[in-house]
C-alpha positions, 0 to 999 in steps of 0.5 A, a space after each residue: 628629815 628632823 628639820 622637815 618635822 619641825 618645819 611641817 608639824 611645828 614640833 620635834 620628837 626626841 629619842 624619849 618620845 618627848 615633843 619639843 614645841 617650835 610653833 612660835 619659833 623663828 629658825 635661822 640657819 646659816 651656811 657657807 655653802 657656795 662660798 668656795 665657788 664665789 671666792 673662785 669666781 670673784 671679779 672686780 666691779 666698778 659701778 653701781 650696776 656692776 655691784 647689782 649684777 654681781 650681787 644677783 650673780 652671787 645669789 644665783 650661785 648660792 641658790 644653785 648650790 642649795 639646790 645641789 645640796 638639799 632636797 626640794 621638799 626641804 628648800 620649799 619650806 624655807 621662807 627666804 634665803 639672805 645672801 651676805 656680801 663677803 667682808 672686806 679686808 678693812 672690815 676684817 682688820 677692824 674685827 681683828 683689832 676689836 678682838 685683840 684690843 682686850 688682850 693687848 690691854 691685859 698684856 700692857 697691864 701685866 707689864 
C-alpha cells in the first residue's frame, strides 16, 4: 500500500505526517521472484531460435510469479518488467576474481 501511494500520488507520507516528493523520480525495483522456478526448469538450447523461445518462456514464468505474488492494482502501475538472463559460470568466475584481486594484493603486500 505504501508503494501504491507513491505510484498514484507521487508522494509518500511518513509517520510524522511529512510528505516526501517522488514526482520527478525513477523507481527501480528488483526481485528474485521466480528464480527458483527458473533454476528448476533450466534447459539447454542450441540455436538462436531456442534462445529466443527460452527467453520468452523465462519472461512468462516471471510474469506468472509476479501475478501470484502482487495484486493487480500494483502490477498495473509498473511501466515495464525487465528480465535478465542468469550469469554464466565464466561470468561468476570473473566477478569472484575481480572481487578477490584487491584482497590477494593486500595479502601479498603484507608478506
